[in-house]
DRENDO-1510 file (C-alpha; in Angstrom, 1 decimal, always signed):
<recs>
REC; n; res; u; v; w
REC; 1; MET; -18.3; -5.5; -20.8 .
REC; 2; SER; -18.1; -5.6; -17.0 .
REC; 3; PHE; -20.3; -3.6; -14.6 .
REC; 4; THR; -19.9; -1.8; -11.3 .
REC; 5; VAL; -21.7; -2.5; -8.0 .
REC; 6; ALA; -21.8; +0.0; -5.1 .
REC; 7; ILE; -22.5; -1.3; -1.6 .
REC; 8; VAL; -24.4; +1.3; +0.4 .
REC; 9; GLY; -26.3; +1.6; +3.7 .
REC; 10; ARG; -26.2; +3.1; +7.1 .
REC; 11; PRO; -23.3; +2.3; +9.5 .
REC; 12; ASN; -22.7; -1.2; +10.9 .
REC; 13; VAL; -25.0; -3.2; +8.7 .
REC; 14; GLY; -22.2; -5.3; +7.2 .
REC; 15; LYS; -21.2; -3.5; +4.0 .
REC; 16; SER; -17.5; -4.3; +4.4 .
REC; 17; THR; -18.1; -7.9; +5.4 .
REC; 18; LEU; -20.1; -8.4; +2.1 .
REC; 19; PHE; -17.4; -6.5; +0.2 .
REC; 20; ASN; -14.7; -8.9; +1.6 .
REC; 21; ARG; -17.0; -11.9; +0.7 .
REC; 22; LEU; -17.4; -10.7; -2.9 .
REC; 23; VAL; -13.7; -10.0; -3.5 .
REC; 24; GLY; -12.6; -13.2; -1.8 .
REC; 25; ARG; -10.1; -11.6; +0.6 .
REC; 26; ARG; -10.2; -9.6; +3.8 .
REC; 27; LEU; -9.3; -6.3; +2.3 .
REC; 28; ALA; -11.7; -3.9; +4.1 .
REC; 29; LEU; -11.4; -3.5; +7.8 .
REC; 30; VAL; -14.3; -5.0; +9.8 .
REC; 31; ASP; -15.2; -4.2; +13.4 .
REC; 32; ASP; -18.3; -3.9; +15.5 .
REC; 33; THR; -17.7; -0.2; +15.9 .
REC; 34; PRO; -20.1; +1.8; +13.6 .
REC; 35; GLY; -18.4; +4.0; +11.0 .
REC; 36; VAL; -15.2; +2.0; +10.4 .
REC; 37; THR; -15.2; +2.5; +6.7 .
REC; 38; ARG; -14.7; +6.2; +5.6 .
REC; 39; ASP; -13.1; +6.2; +2.1 .
REC; 40; ARG; -14.7; +4.3; -0.8 .
REC; 41; ARG; -12.7; +1.2; -1.9 .
REC; 42; ARG; -12.9; -0.4; -5.3 .
REC; 43; HIS; -11.9; -3.9; -6.3 .
REC; 44; ALA; -12.6; -6.7; -8.7 .
REC; 45; ALA; -15.2; -9.2; -7.4 .
REC; 46; LYS; -16.8; -12.4; -8.3 .
REC; 47; LEU; -20.2; -13.9; -7.4 .
REC; 48; TYR; -20.6; -17.4; -8.9 .
REC; 49; ASP; -20.3; -16.8; -12.6 .
REC; 50; LEU; -20.5; -13.0; -12.4 .
REC; 51; THR; -17.4; -10.8; -12.6 .
REC; 52; PHE; -17.6; -7.1; -11.8 .
REC; 53; ASP; -16.1; -4.2; -9.8 .
REC; 54; VAL; -17.5; -3.6; -6.4 .
REC; 55; ILE; -17.2; -0.4; -4.3 .
REC; 56; ASP; -17.3; -0.4; -0.5 .
REC; 57; THR; -18.6; +2.9; +0.9 .
REC; 58; ALA; -18.9; +4.7; +4.2 .
REC; 59; GLY; -22.1; +4.4; +6.1 .
REC; 60; LEU; -24.7; +6.9; +5.0 .
REC; 61; GLU; -24.9; +9.3; +7.9 .
REC; 62; VAL; -26.8; +12.6; +8.5 .
REC; 63; GLY; -24.6; +15.7; +8.9 .
REC; 64; ASP; -23.7; +19.1; +7.5 .
REC; 65; ALA; -21.6; +19.1; +4.3 .
REC; 66; GLU; -18.6; +20.6; +6.2 .
REC; 67; THR; -18.5; +17.9; +8.9 .
REC; 68; LEU; -16.7; +14.6; +8.6 .
REC; 69; GLN; -20.0; +12.8; +8.3 .
REC; 70; GLY; -21.1; +15.1; +5.5 .
REC; 71; ARG; -17.8; +14.6; +3.6 .
REC; 72; MET; -18.2; +10.8; +4.0 .
REC; 73; ARG; -21.7; +11.0; +2.6 .
REC; 74; ALA; -20.4; +12.9; -0.4 .
REC; 75; GLN; -17.9; +10.1; -1.1 .
REC; 76; THR; -20.7; +7.6; -1.0 .
REC; 77; LEU; -22.9; +9.6; -3.4 .
REC; 78; ARG; -20.0; +9.7; -5.8 .
REC; 79; ALA; -19.8; +5.9; -5.6 .
REC; 80; ILE; -23.5; +5.7; -6.4 .
REC; 81; ASP; -22.9; +7.9; -9.5 .
REC; 82; GLU; -20.0; +5.6; -10.7 .
REC; 83; ALA; -22.0; +2.4; -10.2 .
REC; 84; ASP; -24.4; +0.6; -12.5 .
REC; 85; VAL; -26.3; -1.0; -9.6 .
REC; 86; ALA; -26.5; -0.3; -5.9 .
REC; 87; LEU; -26.8; -2.9; -3.2 .
REC; 88; PHE; -28.7; -1.2; -0.4 .
REC; 89; ILE; -27.8; -3.1; +2.8 .
REC; 90; THR; -30.2; -3.2; +5.7 .
REC; 91; ASP; -29.9; -5.0; +9.1 .
REC; 92; ALA; -32.6; -7.7; +9.3 .
REC; 93; LYS; -32.0; -8.2; +13.0 .
REC; 94; SER; -32.7; -4.6; +14.0 .
REC; 95; GLY; -35.2; -3.8; +11.2 .
REC; 96; LEU; -35.7; -0.5; +9.4 .
REC; 97; THR; -34.6; +2.8; +10.9 .
REC; 98; PRO; -35.5; +6.4; +9.9 .
REC; 99; ASP; -32.0; +6.6; +8.3 .
REC; 100; ASP; -32.8; +3.6; +6.1 .
REC; 101; ARG; -35.9; +5.4; +4.8 .
REC; 102; THR; -34.1; +8.6; +4.2 .
REC; 103; PHE; -31.4; +7.0; +2.1 .
REC; 104; ALA; -33.9; +4.8; +0.3 .
REC; 105; ASP; -35.3; +8.1; -1.0 .
REC; 106; ILE; -31.8; +9.2; -2.1 .
REC; 107; LEU; -31.3; +6.0; -4.0 .
REC; 108; ARG; -34.7; +6.3; -5.6 .
REC; 109; LYS; -33.9; +9.8; -6.8 .
REC; 110; SER; -30.5; +8.7; -8.2 .
REC; 111; GLY; -32.3; +6.6; -10.9 .
REC; 112; LYS; -29.9; +3.7; -10.5 .
REC; 113; PRO; -31.1; +0.1; -10.3 .
REC; 114; VAL; -31.3; -0.9; -6.6 .
REC; 115; VAL; -31.1; -4.3; -5.0 .
REC; 116; VAL; -32.3; -4.3; -1.3 .
REC; 117; VAL; -30.2; -6.7; +0.7 .
REC; 118; ALA; -31.3; -7.7; +4.2 .
REC; 119; ASN; -28.1; -8.8; +5.9 .
REC; 120; LYS; -27.8; -10.8; +9.1 .
REC; 121; ALA; -30.8; -12.9; +8.0 .
REC; 122; GLU; -29.4; -16.0; +9.8 .
REC; 123; ALA; -30.6; -14.6; +13.1 .
REC; 124; ARG; -33.8; -16.0; +14.7 .
REC; 125; CYS; -35.5; -12.6; +14.9 .
REC; 126; ALA; -34.5; -11.6; +11.4 .
REC; 127; GLU; -37.6; -12.7; +9.5 .
REC; 128; ALA; -39.7; -9.7; +10.7 .
REC; 129; GLY; -36.9; -7.3; +9.7 .
REC; 130; LEU; -36.7; -8.9; +6.2 .
REC; 131; TYR; -40.4; -8.4; +5.5 .
REC; 132; GLU; -40.2; -4.9; +6.9 .
REC; 133; THR; -37.9; -3.9; +4.0 .
REC; 134; TYR; -40.8; -4.3; +1.5 .
REC; 135; ALA; -42.0; -0.9; +2.9 .
REC; 136; LEU; -39.1; +0.8; +1.2 .
REC; 137; GLY; -40.7; +0.4; -2.2 .
REC; 138; LEU; -37.5; -0.7; -3.9 .
REC; 139; GLY; -38.5; -4.2; -4.9 .
REC; 140; ASP; -38.2; -7.6; -3.3 .
REC; 141; PRO; -35.5; -7.8; -0.7 .
REC; 142; VAL; -32.8; -10.5; -0.7 .
REC; 143; GLY; -32.0; -12.1; +2.7 .
REC; 144; ILE; -28.3; -13.0; +3.1 .
REC; 145; SER; -25.6; -13.5; +5.7 .
REC; 146; ALA; -22.4; -11.9; +4.6 .
REC; 147; GLU; -20.6; -13.3; +7.5 .
REC; 148; HIS; -21.6; -16.9; +6.8 .
REC; 149; GLY; -22.0; -16.7; +3.0 .
REC; 150; LEU; -25.7; -17.6; +3.0 .
REC; 151; GLY; -28.2; -16.4; +0.4 .
REC; 152; LEU; -25.5; -15.4; -2.2 .
REC; 153; ALA; -27.2; -17.4; -5.0 .
REC; 154; ASP; -30.3; -15.3; -4.5 .
REC; 155; LEU; -28.2; -12.2; -4.5 .
REC; 156; ARG; -26.6; -13.3; -7.8 .
REC; 157; ASP; -30.0; -13.7; -9.4 .
REC; 158; ALA; -31.1; -10.3; -8.2 .
REC; 159; VAL; -28.0; -8.6; -9.6 .
REC; 160; VAL; -28.5; -10.2; -13.0 .
REC; 161; ALA; -32.1; -9.0; -13.0 .
REC; 162; ALA; -31.0; -5.5; -12.1 .
REC; 163; VAL; -28.2; -5.2; -14.6 .
REC; 164; GLY; -29.7; -7.3; -17.4 .
REC; 165; GLU; -28.6; -10.8; -18.5 .
REC; 166; GLU; -26.8; -9.6; -21.6 .
REC; 167; ARG; -24.4; -7.3; -19.7 .
REC; 168; ALA; -24.2; -9.3; -16.5 .
REC; 169; LEU; -23.2; -12.6; -18.2 .
REC; 170; ALA; -20.9; -11.0; -20.8 .
REC; 171; GLU; -17.4; -12.4; -20.7 .
REC; 172; ASP; -14.8; -9.8; -19.4 .
REC; 173; GLU; -11.8; -9.9; -21.7 .
REC; 174; GLU; -9.5; -8.1; -19.2 .
REC; 175; GLU; -8.0; -10.3; -16.6 .
REC; 176; VAL; -7.5; -9.0; -13.1 .
REC; 177; ALA; -3.9; -8.4; -12.3 .
REC; 178; ASP; -2.7; -10.1; -9.0 .
REC; 179; THR; -1.0; -7.5; -6.8 .
REC; 180; ALA; +1.1; -10.2; -5.3 .
REC; 181; ASP; +3.0; -10.7; -8.6 .
REC; 182; ASP; +6.5; -9.2; -9.1 .
REC; 183; LEU; +7.2; -8.6; -5.5 .
REC; 184; VAL; +10.4; -7.6; -3.8 .
REC; 185; GLY; +13.5; -9.7; -4.0 .
REC; 186; GLU; +13.8; -10.9; -7.6 .
REC; 187; ASP; +16.6; -13.3; -8.3 .
REC; 188; VAL; +19.4; -12.1; -10.5 .
REC; 189; ASN; +21.1; -14.3; -13.1 .
REC; 190; ASP; +24.9; -14.2; -13.5 .
REC; 191; GLU; +24.9; -11.9; -16.6 .
REC; 192; THR; +27.6; -9.9; -18.3 .
REC; 193; GLU; +27.2; -6.1; -18.4 .
REC; 194; GLU; +26.0; -6.3; -22.0 .
REC; 195; ASP; +23.3; -8.8; -21.2 .
REC; 196; ILE; +21.7; -6.8; -18.4 .
REC; 197; PRO; +18.5; -5.2; -19.7 .
REC; 198; ALA; +18.0; -1.5; -19.4 .
REC; 199; TYR; +15.4; -0.1; -16.9 .
REC; 200; ASP; +11.9; -0.3; -18.3 .
REC; 201; ALA; +10.3; +3.1; -17.6 .
REC; 202; SER; +6.9; +1.9; -18.9 .
REC; 203; LYS; +6.2; -0.9; -16.4 .
REC; 204; PRO; +3.4; -0.2; -13.8 .
REC; 205; LEU; +4.6; +1.2; -10.5 .
REC; 206; ARG; +3.2; +0.7; -6.9 .
REC; 207; ILE; +3.7; +3.6; -4.5 .
REC; 208; ALA; +2.6; +3.7; -0.9 .
REC; 209; ILE; +2.2; +7.0; +0.9 .
REC; 210; VAL; +3.0; +6.8; +4.7 .
REC; 211; GLY; +3.6; +9.0; +7.6 .
REC; 212; ARG; +2.3; +10.2; +11.0 .
REC; 213; PRO; -1.4; +11.2; +11.4 .
REC; 214; ASN; -2.3; +14.5; +9.8 .
REC; 215; ALA; +0.9; +14.8; +7.7 .
REC; 216; GLY; -1.2; +15.3; +4.6 .
REC; 217; LYS; -1.0; +11.9; +2.9 .
REC; 218; SER; -4.6; +11.9; +1.5 .
REC; 219; THR; -4.4; +15.5; +0.4 .
REC; 220; LEU; -1.2; +14.7; -1.5 .
REC; 221; ILE; -2.8; +11.8; -3.4 .
REC; 222; ASN; -5.9; +13.9; -4.2 .
REC; 223; ARG; -3.6; +16.6; -5.6 .
REC; 224; LEU; -1.6; +14.1; -7.7 .
REC; 225; ILE; -4.6; +12.5; -9.3 .
REC; 226; GLY; -6.5; +15.8; -9.7 .
REC; 227; GLN; -9.7; +14.9; -7.9 .
REC; 228; ASP; -11.2; +14.6; -4.4 .
REC; 229; ARG; -10.9; +10.8; -4.4 .
REC; 230; LEU; -9.9; +10.4; -0.7 .
REC; 231; LEU; -11.5; +11.9; +2.4 .
REC; 232; THR; -9.5; +14.8; +3.9 .
REC; 233; GLY; -9.9; +17.3; +6.6 .
REC; 234; PRO; -8.3; +19.0; +9.6 .
REC; 235; GLU; -9.1; +16.0; +11.9 .
REC; 236; ALA; -6.2; +13.7; +12.6 .
REC; 237; GLY; -6.7; +10.0; +11.8 .
REC; 238; ILE; -9.4; +10.2; +9.1 .
REC; 239; THR; -8.0; +7.5; +7.0 .
REC; 240; ARG; -8.4; +3.9; +8.3 .
REC; 241; ASP; -8.3; +1.5; +5.4 .
REC; 242; SER; -5.4; +1.4; +3.0 .
REC; 243; ILE; -7.0; +2.6; -0.2 .
REC; 244; SER; -5.5; +1.9; -3.6 .
REC; 245; VAL; -6.0; +4.4; -6.4 .
REC; 246; ASP; -5.1; +3.8; -10.1 .
REC; 247; TRP; -3.5; +6.8; -11.8 .
REC; 248; GLU; -1.4; +7.5; -14.9 .
REC; 249; TRP; +1.7; +9.8; -14.9 .
REC; 250; LYS; +3.3; +10.6; -18.3 .
REC; 251; GLY; +1.8; +7.5; -19.8 .
REC; 252; ARG; +3.0; +5.2; -17.0 .
REC; 253; LYS; +0.4; +3.3; -14.9 .
REC; 254; ILE; +0.7; +4.0; -11.2 .
REC; 255; LYS; -1.1; +2.4; -8.2 .
REC; 256; LEU; -1.1; +4.7; -5.2 .
REC; 257; PHE; -1.8; +3.4; -1.7 .
REC; 258; ASP; -3.1; +5.8; +0.9 .
REC; 259; THR; -2.5; +4.5; +4.4 .
REC; 260; ALA; -3.6; +5.3; +7.9 .
REC; 261; GLY; -1.3; +7.5; +10.0 .
REC; 262; LEU; +1.2; +5.5; +12.0 .
REC; 263; ARG; +1.5; +6.5; +15.6 .
REC; 264; ARG; +4.0; +5.2; +18.2 .
REC; 265; LYS; +3.3; +1.6; +19.1 .
REC; 266; ALA; +2.7; +2.5; +22.8 .
REC; 267; ARG; -0.1; +4.8; +21.8 .
REC; 268; VAL; -1.9; +2.3; +19.6 .
REC; 269; GLN; -4.4; +0.8; +22.1 .
REC; 270; GLU; -7.7; +0.4; +20.4 .
REC; 271; LYS; -8.4; -2.7; +18.3 .
REC; 272; LEU; -9.6; -0.6; +15.3 .
REC; 273; GLU; -6.4; +1.4; +15.2 .
REC; 274; LYS; -4.4; -1.8; +15.4 .
REC; 275; LEU; -6.3; -3.1; +12.4 .
REC; 276; SER; -5.6; +0.2; +10.5 .
REC; 277; VAL; -1.8; -0.1; +11.3 .
REC; 278; GLY; -1.8; -3.7; +10.1 .
REC; 279; ASP; -3.4; -2.6; +6.9 .
REC; 280; ALA; -0.8; +0.1; +6.4 .
REC; 281; LEU; +2.0; -2.3; +7.0 .
REC; 282; ARG; +0.6; -4.7; +4.3 .
REC; 283; ALA; +0.4; -1.7; +1.9 .
REC; 284; ILE; +4.1; -1.0; +2.6 .
REC; 285; ARG; +5.0; -4.7; +1.9 .
REC; 286; PHE; +3.1; -4.7; -1.5 .
REC; 287; ALA; +4.6; -1.3; -2.6 .
REC; 288; GLU; +7.8; -0.8; -4.5 .
REC; 289; VAL; +8.5; +2.8; -3.6 .
REC; 290; VAL; +7.3; +4.3; -0.3 .
REC; 291; VAL; +6.9; +8.0; +0.1 .
REC; 292; ILE; +7.5; +9.1; +3.7 .
REC; 293; VAL; +5.5; +12.3; +4.2 .
REC; 294; LEU; +6.9; +14.6; +6.9 .
REC; 295; ASP; +5.5; +17.8; +8.2 .
REC; 296; SER; +8.0; +20.5; +7.3 .
REC; 297; GLN; +7.2; +22.3; +10.6 .
REC; 298; ILE; +7.9; +19.3; +12.8 .
REC; 299; PRO; +10.1; +16.9; +10.8 .
REC; 300; PHE; +12.1; +14.0; +12.0 .
REC; 301; GLU; +10.1; +13.2; +15.1 .
REC; 302; LYS; +11.1; +9.9; +16.7 .
REC; 303; GLN; +8.1; +8.2; +15.0 .
REC; 304; ASP; +9.2; +9.5; +11.6 .
REC; 305; LEU; +12.6; +7.8; +12.0 .
REC; 306; GLN; +10.9; +4.6; +13.2 .
REC; 307; ILE; +8.7; +4.6; +10.1 .
REC; 308; ALA; +11.7; +5.2; +7.8 .
REC; 309; ASP; +13.6; +2.4; +9.6 .
REC; 310; LEU; +10.7; +0.0; +9.1 .
REC; 311; ILE; +10.6; +0.7; +5.4 .
REC; 312; ILE; +14.3; +0.2; +5.0 .
REC; 313; ARG; +14.2; -3.1; +6.9 .
REC; 314; GLU; +11.3; -4.2; +4.6 .
REC; 315; GLY; +13.6; -3.5; +1.7 .
REC; 316; ARG; +11.3; -0.9; +0.0 .
REC; 317; ALA; +12.7; +2.1; -2.0 .
REC; 318; PRO; +12.1; +5.2; +0.3 .
REC; 319; VAL; +11.6; +8.8; -0.8 .
REC; 320; ILE; +11.0; +11.6; +1.7 .
REC; 321; ALA; +8.4; +14.4; +1.0 .
REC; 322; PHE; +8.6; +17.5; +3.2 .
REC; 323; ASN; +5.0; +18.5; +3.1 .
REC; 324; LYS; +3.3; +21.8; +3.9 .
REC; 325; TRP; +6.3; +23.6; +2.4 .
REC; 326; ASP; +4.0; +26.6; +1.6 .
REC; 327; THR; +3.9; +27.3; +5.4 .
REC; 328; VAL; +7.7; +27.6; +5.7 .
REC; 329; GLU; +9.2; +31.1; +5.9 .
REC; 330; ASN; +13.0; +30.8; +5.5 .
REC; 331; ARG; +12.9; +28.2; +2.8 .
REC; 332; GLN; +16.5; +28.2; +1.7 .
REC; 333; GLU; +17.8; +27.9; +5.3 .
REC; 334; SER; +15.2; +25.4; +6.2 .
REC; 335; LEU; +15.9; +23.2; +3.2 .
REC; 336; ALA; +19.6; +23.1; +4.0 .
REC; 337; ASP; +18.9; +22.2; +7.6 .
REC; 338; LEU; +16.4; +19.4; +6.6 .
REC; 339; ARG; +18.9; +17.9; +4.1 .
REC; 340; GLU; +21.7; +17.9; +6.7 .
REC; 341; LYS; +19.3; +16.1; +9.2 .
REC; 342; THR; +18.3; +13.6; +6.5 .
REC; 343; GLU; +21.9; +12.6; +5.9 .
REC; 344; ARG; +22.8; +12.5; +9.6 .
REC; 345; LEU; +19.7; +10.7; +10.9 .
REC; 346; LEU; +19.3; +8.1; +8.0 .
REC; 347; PRO; +22.9; +6.9; +7.3 .
REC; 348; GLN; +21.6; +3.4; +6.4 .
REC; 349; VAL; +20.2; +4.9; +3.1 .
REC; 350; ARG; +22.8; +7.5; +2.4 .
REC; 351; GLY; +21.8; +9.7; -0.5 .
REC; 352; ILE; +18.0; +9.2; +0.1 .
REC; 353; ARG; +16.0; +11.6; -2.1 .
REC; 354; ALA; +14.1; +14.3; -0.2 .
REC; 355; VAL; +11.7; +16.8; -1.9 .
REC; 356; PRO; +9.9; +19.8; -0.5 .
REC; 357; ILE; +6.3; +19.8; -1.6 .
REC; 358; SER; +2.9; +21.2; -0.8 .
REC; 359; GLY; -0.1; +18.8; -1.2 .
REC; 360; GLN; -2.4; +21.8; -0.7 .
REC; 361; THR; -1.0; +23.9; -3.6 .
REC; 362; GLY; +0.6; +21.2; -5.7 .
REC; 363; ALA; +4.1; +22.7; -5.6 .
REC; 364; GLY; +6.9; +20.2; -6.1 .
REC; 365; LEU; +4.8; +17.2; -7.1 .
REC; 366; ASP; +6.4; +16.8; -10.5 .
REC; 367; LYS; +9.8; +16.8; -8.9 .
REC; 368; LEU; +8.6; +14.3; -6.4 .
REC; 369; MET; +7.5; +11.9; -9.1 .
REC; 370; GLN; +10.8; +12.3; -10.9 .
REC; 371; GLU; +12.6; +11.3; -7.7 .
REC; 372; ILE; +10.3; +8.4; -7.2 .
REC; 373; VAL; +11.1; +7.0; -10.7 .
REC; 374; GLY; +14.8; +7.7; -10.2 .
REC; 375; THR; +14.8; +5.8; -6.8 .
REC; 376; HIS; +12.8; +2.9; -8.4 .
REC; 377; GLU; +15.5; +2.6; -11.1 .
REC; 378; VAL; +18.3; +2.4; -8.5 .
REC; 379; TRP; +16.2; -0.2; -6.6 .
REC; 380; ASN; +16.0; -2.4; -9.7 .
REC; 381; ARG; +19.7; -2.0; -10.6 .
REC; 382; ARG; +21.8; -5.0; -11.6 .
REC; 383; ILE; +25.6; -5.2; -11.5 .
REC; 384; SER; +27.6; -7.9; -13.4 .
REC; 385; THR; +29.8; -10.3; -11.4 .
REC; 386; GLY; +32.8; -9.2; -13.4 .
REC; 387; ARG; +32.5; -5.5; -12.4 .
REC; 388; LEU; +31.8; -6.4; -8.8 .
REC; 389; ASN; +35.0; -8.6; -8.5 .
REC; 390; ARG; +37.2; -6.0; -10.2 .
REC; 391; TRP; +35.8; -3.5; -7.6 .
REC; 392; LEU; +36.4; -6.0; -4.8 .
REC; 393; GLU; +40.0; -6.5; -5.8 .
REC; 394; GLY; +40.6; -2.7; -5.8 .
REC; 395; VAL; +38.9; -2.3; -2.4 .
REC; 396; VAL; +40.9; -5.1; -0.8 .
REC; 397; GLN; +44.2; -3.5; -2.1 .
REC; 398; HIS; +43.2; -0.1; -0.7 .
REC; 399; HIS; +41.8; -1.3; +2.6 .
REC; 400; PRO; +42.4; -5.0; +3.3 .
REC; 401; PRO; +40.2; -6.8; +5.9 .
REC; 402; PRO; +41.5; -6.9; +9.4 .
REC; 403; ALA; +43.1; -9.8; +11.1 .
REC; 404; VAL; +40.9; -11.5; +13.7 .
REC; 405; ALA; +42.5; -13.7; +16.4 .
REC; 406; GLY; +45.8; -13.4; +14.6 .
REC; 407; ARG; +44.5; -14.7; +11.3 .
REC; 408; ARG; +43.7; -12.4; +8.3 .
REC; 409; LEU; +40.3; -12.7; +6.6 .
REC; 410; LYS; +40.4; -13.7; +3.0 .
REC; 411; LEU; +37.8; -12.2; +0.6 .
REC; 412; ARG; +37.3; -14.5; -2.4 .
REC; 413; TYR; +34.6; -13.1; -4.6 .
REC; 414; ILE; +31.3; -11.1; -4.6 .
REC; 415; THR; +28.2; -11.5; -6.7 .
REC; 416; GLN; +24.7; -9.9; -6.8 .
REC; 417; VAL; +22.1; -12.5; -6.0 .
REC; 418; LYS; +18.9; -10.4; -5.9 .
REC; 419; MET; +17.6; -6.9; -6.8 .
REC; 420; ARG; +14.6; -5.0; -5.5 .
REC; 421; PRO; +16.6; -4.1; -3.3 .
REC; 422; PRO; +20.1; -4.9; -4.5 .
REC; 423; ALA; +21.5; -7.9; -2.5 .
REC; 424; PHE; +25.0; -9.2; -2.6 .
REC; 425; VAL; +26.8; -12.3; -1.3 .
REC; 426; LEU; +30.5; -12.0; -0.3 .
REC; 427; SER; +32.4; -15.2; -0.1 .
REC; 428; CYS; +35.1; -15.1; +2.5 .
REC; 429; SER; +37.2; -17.4; +4.7 .
REC; 430; ARG; +35.4; -16.9; +8.1 .
REC; 431; PRO; +32.0; -15.2; +7.8 .
REC; 432; ASP; +31.3; -15.3; +11.5 .
REC; 433; ALA; +34.5; -13.4; +12.3 .
REC; 434; MET; +33.9; -10.6; +9.8 .
REC; 435; PRO; +33.6; -7.3; +11.7 .
REC; 436; ALA; +30.4; -5.3; +11.2 .
REC; 437; SER; +32.5; -2.1; +10.7 .
REC; 438; TYR; +34.3; -3.6; +7.7 .
REC; 439; LEU; +30.9; -4.8; +6.2 .
REC; 440; ARG; +29.6; -1.2; +6.6 .
REC; 441; TYR; +32.8; +0.1; +4.8 .
REC; 442; LEU; +32.1; -2.4; +2.0 .
REC; 443; THR; +28.5; -1.4; +1.8 .
REC; 444; ASN; +29.2; +2.4; +1.7 .
REC; 445; THR; +31.9; +1.9; -0.9 .
REC; 446; LEU; +29.6; -0.3; -3.0 .
REC; 447; ARG; +26.9; +2.4; -2.8 .
REC; 448; GLN; +29.3; +5.1; -3.8 .
REC; 449; ASN; +31.2; +3.3; -6.6 .
REC; 450; PHE; +28.1; +1.8; -8.3 .
REC; 451; ASP; +25.8; +4.8; -7.8 .
REC; 452; LEU; +23.2; +3.2; -5.5 .
REC; 453; PRO; +22.0; +6.2; -3.4 .
REC; 454; GLY; +19.0; +6.2; -1.2 .
REC; 455; VAL; +18.0; +2.5; -1.3 .
REC; 456; PRO; +18.7; -0.4; +1.2 .
REC; 457; ILE; +21.6; -2.6; +0.3 .
REC; 458; ARG; +21.9; -6.2; +1.6 .
REC; 459; LEU; +25.4; -7.6; +1.9 .
REC; 460; MET; +25.6; -11.1; +3.2 .
REC; 461; THR; +28.7; -13.3; +3.9 .
REC; 462; ARG; +29.3; -16.9; +3.4 .
REC; 463; THR; +32.1; -19.4; +3.1 .
REC; 464; SER; +32.8; -21.8; +0.3 .
REC; 465; ASP; +32.1; -25.4; +1.1 .
REC; 466; ASN; +35.2; -27.4; +2.0 .
REC; 467; PRO; +34.8; -31.0; +0.6 .
REC; 468; PHE; +37.3; -32.3; +3.2 .
REC; 469; ALA; +35.7; -30.6; +6.2 .
REC; 470; GLY; +34.9; -33.1; +9.0 .
REC; 471; ARG; +37.0; -35.9; +7.5 .
REC; 472; ALA; +39.6; -37.5; +9.8 .
REC; 473; LYS; +43.1; -37.9; +8.4 .
REC; 474; LYS; +43.8; -41.4; +7.2 .
REC; 475; LYS; +46.6; -43.2; +9.0 .
REC; 476; LYS; +49.3; -44.5; +6.8 .
</recs>
């Protein structure tokens, strides 16, 4: 049986740096600015022979419950409740502060085992700060450097002592799934229609929630999972890290990714916001379906369209959620207007599914999940080569390719080479001369005839290799 470790402490003592060290990847954003981490992040970790779950938390700050600092503290306290042991991080360079003493009392009252960790112990002046932590009355401190990986062996021994050898050293039977498995762009074998397997509605699904700041992304996830897992509030830009949340919908395992709000590139100046945007873009690339959350009152701003275009270029399966629908008055008229704008402004994914929802009240969320699953099924669709070439024959008879420079283009055959998203290769006589307008015609007809609405379609051209190309004619 595994165990859970929560990393807690005041802001800017190195909690996220230690978290990244334990999980072996730079998952949490790290910056010199205090208070970078706001939501709690959970991930599988390893410390020498120990395997466990670790929770990164926001810095423990003093503030009223209604303030952002108060809500962040509430998230940290929930992490302490979930954990089996707390790593209380202090800064050995600066020594103890009144906040350290205040939150040492909170940890003492929680009743959970606590390991005091004096970080930044590699500094010359750190020895005094290390000895100062004895005054907390929480046991012997462990001096480490999360940045340089020093002192981790002592930290391992302290964790074993806090949890107990029997539990700490027990073998975990469950293997951690690698999120990089089964990514976009799966190769497709040349199969007949009978050999193509049906869509598996039981496989786990990865969904990223994206949009402009203050569109209601975190509120939407909290309503879906039925708990206040993510930090929310009226302030724009609360979310910084891309936080993954495990959930189950109708027996199917779902991993939801909350992301930071994406502003226009020209407005992203600060280093911290650039890190947040980069984290959001990584979440989009790892997701299968991406829900674009739009504010129903001000939909389809220029930034919304740029976000949608980014998702389409990345090849993800997009779904639009018109959030804050409970604030709309003329709903029937507004919905018709929004759907008309969707078709007109996003022609590259004609038929994209758009659902009016309210993250605040929960209205429309079941319909949203149905559309997500439906879009994911289309995104995974395979079409046999036989059906594609029968279709191509009919299309060429109905609308043959144009003549370019006095020579007509010849279309030989078409086949699907990848899915997730569907990708096709068209063999023709002169790929470089194929007009973009005719390729758009083929793509739109392909989408319509094979029921591929609302997902990106890749159509590439190539020519068959000519074994005699480049050979000079032999003289008789």
